[in-house]
C-alpha positions as CSV (number, residue, x, y, z in Angstrom):
1,M,269.2,-29.4,76.3
2,S,267.5,-31.4,78.9
3,D,268.7,-32.2,82.5
4,D,269.3,-35.8,81.3
5,D,271.3,-35.0,78.0
6,R,273.3,-32.8,80.5
7,M,273.8,-35.7,82.9
8,D,274.6,-37.8,79.9
9,A,277.6,-35.5,78.5
10,D,278.7,-35.1,81.9
11,G,278.9,-38.8,82.4
12,E,280.7,-39.2,79.1
13,L,283.3,-36.6,79.9
14,L,284.0,-38.1,83.4
15,G,284.7,-41.3,82.1
16,R,287.3,-40.0,79.8
17,C,288.6,-37.9,82.6
18,L,289.0,-41.1,84.9
19,R,290.6,-42.7,81.7
20,G,293.2,-39.7,82.0
21,E,292.0,-37.6,79.3
22,V,292.9,-34.3,80.6
23,D,291.3,-32.4,77.7
24,A,287.9,-34.0,78.9
25,F,288.0,-32.3,82.3
26,E,288.4,-28.9,80.3
27,G,285.1,-29.7,78.6
28,L,283.4,-29.7,82.1
29,V,284.9,-26.6,83.2
30,R,283.6,-25.0,80.1
31,R,280.1,-26.5,80.7
32,H,279.8,-25.3,84.6
33,E,282.2,-22.4,84.9
34,K,280.0,-19.5,84.3
35,K,277.1,-21.4,86.7
36,M,279.4,-22.0,89.4
37,I,281.1,-18.5,89.4
38,N,277.5,-17.0,89.6
39,I,277.0,-19.2,92.7
40,A,280.3,-18.1,94.3
41,F,279.7,-14.4,93.3
42,R,276.1,-14.5,95.0
43,M,277.6,-16.0,98.1
44,I,280.5,-13.6,98.2
45,G,279.7,-10.7,96.6
46,D,283.0,-10.0,94.8
47,F,283.5,-11.4,91.4
48,E,287.3,-11.6,91.6
49,E,286.8,-13.6,95.0
50,A,284.3,-15.7,92.9
51,C,286.7,-16.5,90.3
52,E,289.3,-17.6,92.5
53,V,286.9,-19.9,94.7
54,V,285.7,-21.5,91.3
55,Q,289.3,-21.9,90.2
56,D,290.0,-23.6,93.4
57,A,286.9,-26.0,93.3
58,F,287.6,-27.0,89.7
59,V,291.3,-28.1,91.3
60,S,289.5,-30.0,94.1
61,A,287.1,-31.5,91.7
62,Y,289.7,-32.8,89.6
63,G,291.8,-34.1,92.4
64,N,288.8,-35.8,93.9
65,L,287.2,-37.2,90.9
66,G,287.8,-41.0,91.9
67,K,285.6,-40.3,94.8
68,F,282.7,-39.2,92.8
69,K,280.2,-41.9,93.1
70,G,277.6,-40.3,90.9
71,A,274.9,-40.7,93.7
72,S,274.2,-36.9,92.6
73,S,274.8,-35.2,89.5
74,F,278.4,-33.8,88.8
75,S,276.9,-30.3,88.8
76,T,275.4,-31.0,92.2
77,W,278.4,-32.2,93.5
78,L,280.4,-29.5,92.1
79,C,278.3,-26.9,93.7
80,S,278.8,-28.5,97.1
81,I,282.7,-28.0,96.7
82,V,282.0,-24.3,95.4
83,L,279.6,-23.9,98.4
84,N,282.3,-25.3,100.8
85,L,284.9,-22.9,99.3
86,S,282.8,-20.0,99.3
87,R,281.9,-20.4,103.0
88,N,285.4,-20.5,103.9
89,R,286.2,-17.7,101.4
90,L,283.5,-15.6,103.0
91,R,284.9,-16.3,106.4
92,Q,288.5,-14.9,105.4
93,V,287.2,-12.1,103.5
94,K,285.1,-10.8,106.8
95,T,288.5,-11.7,109.1
96,R,290.5,-9.2,106.6
97,A,287.7,-6.5,106.3
98,R,287.7,-6.4,110.3
99,R,291.5,-6.3,110.5
100,E,291.6,-3.4,108.3
101,A,288.8,-1.7,109.7
102,A,287.1,-1.7,106.5
103,S,283.2,-0.5,106.8
104,I,280.9,-3.3,106.6
105,G,277.8,-0.8,107.1
106,N,276.6,-1.4,103.5
107,P,276.8,-4.6,102.2
108,A,276.2,-3.8,98.8
109,L,279.4,-1.8,99.0
110,A,281.8,-3.9,101.1
111,N,283.5,-5.4,98.0
112,G,284.1,-1.5,96.9
113,G,280.6,-1.4,95.2
114,S,281.8,-3.4,92.3
115,V,278.8,-5.7,91.4
116,T,278.8,-7.2,88.3
117,V,275.4,-6.9,86.3
118,E,274.1,-8.6,83.1
119,P,274.2,-6.6,79.9
120,A,271.0,-4.5,79.4
121,F,268.4,-5.8,77.0
122,A,268.3,-4.0,73.5
123,G,265.8,-0.9,73.7
124,A,266.5,-0.1,77.3
125,S,266.8,3.9,77.9
126,P,269.7,4.9,79.8
127,L,267.5,6.0,83.0
128,D,265.8,2.4,82.8
129,E,269.1,1.1,82.5
130,L,270.3,2.9,85.5
131,E,267.1,2.2,87.8
132,R,267.8,-1.5,86.8
133,K,271.3,-1.6,87.8
134,E,270.6,0.2,91.4
135,I,267.8,-2.4,92.1
136,E,270.2,-5.2,91.1
137,V,272.7,-3.6,93.7
138,K,270.4,-3.5,96.5
139,V,269.0,-7.1,96.1
140,Q,272.4,-8.0,95.9
141,G,272.9,-6.2,99.4
142,C,270.2,-7.6,100.7
143,I,271.3,-11.2,99.9
144,E,274.6,-10.5,101.0
145,A,273.1,-9.2,104.5
146,L,271.8,-12.8,105.0
147,E,273.4,-15.3,107.2
148,A,275.4,-18.0,105.1
149,E,272.7,-20.7,105.5
150,F,269.9,-18.7,104.3
151,R,271.9,-16.8,101.5
152,E,272.8,-20.5,100.4
153,A,269.0,-21.6,100.0
154,I,268.0,-18.4,98.4
155,V,270.8,-18.7,95.8
156,L,270.4,-22.3,95.0
157,R,266.6,-22.2,94.7
158,D,265.7,-18.7,93.4
159,I,268.5,-18.0,91.3
160,Q,270.1,-21.4,90.3
161,N,266.9,-23.3,90.1
162,F,267.9,-26.4,91.9
163,S,265.4,-28.5,93.4
164,Y,264.8,-28.7,96.7
165,A,266.1,-32.4,96.8
166,E,269.3,-31.5,95.1
167,I,269.8,-28.2,97.5
168,G,269.3,-30.9,100.4
169,D,271.9,-32.9,99.0
170,M,274.2,-30.4,98.6
171,L,273.7,-28.7,102.2
172,G,273.4,-32.0,103.9
173,V,269.9,-31.3,105.2
174,A,266.5,-32.4,104.9
175,E,264.1,-30.9,102.2
176,G,261.9,-29.6,105.1
177,T,264.8,-27.6,106.3
178,V,265.9,-26.1,102.9
179,K,262.1,-24.9,102.6
180,S,262.2,-23.4,105.9
181,R,265.5,-21.7,105.1
182,L,264.2,-20.5,101.9
183,Y,261.1,-18.9,103.4
184,R,263.2,-17.4,105.9
185,A,265.7,-16.0,103.5
186,R,262.8,-14.7,101.1
187,T,261.3,-13.1,104.1
188,S,264.5,-11.3,105.3
189,V,265.1,-10.1,101.6
190,R,261.6,-8.9,101.2
191,E,261.9,-6.7,104.5
192,C,265.3,-5.4,103.8
193,L,264.3,-4.3,100.1
194,K,261.4,-2.6,101.7
195,R,263.7,-0.7,103.7
196,V,266.4,0.1,101.0
197,M,263.8,1.0,98.1
198,G,262.1,3.2,100.7
199,D,265.3,5.2,100.9
200,S,265.5,5.8,97.2
């Protein structure tokens, strides 16, 4: 399905929502939930927290549908809500972790080491699968170690494939700022991976 087809389908569902058809909003949830959870997880690093953030985001979106003017796609608007709530939740998690005197020395294990990964492709040996999972944990740890503005840039561009313009709209910054943040994020992740991969 092309981006235009997705926008048309979203537009139809949004129109039905605004006419009071609650089941139409369930259609929007089904269409966007997986992507929004992925974004929240990459931002927060905890799957349960990410699911709660996305649930809150959909509740907020539903309550504010009348304010959605269509200047951007529904997906971009929803992603902005997810990012804002993820930032807030990340602050809460960090504050809670400090209060509980939890160790945050290893970002990849800050959530108890429970990083959700994609299922293995057919034919992977157990050793290859173990190695792939270890690399994913290290990459996620390096992403989590970034400051929020750089983490947002790399997650939205390199993982979710949003355009620079869409990311600029979501974050309320110029495209040049997005590119600058992305460059710094990629550089930091590369340097982090050199350090952590050298340890293995």
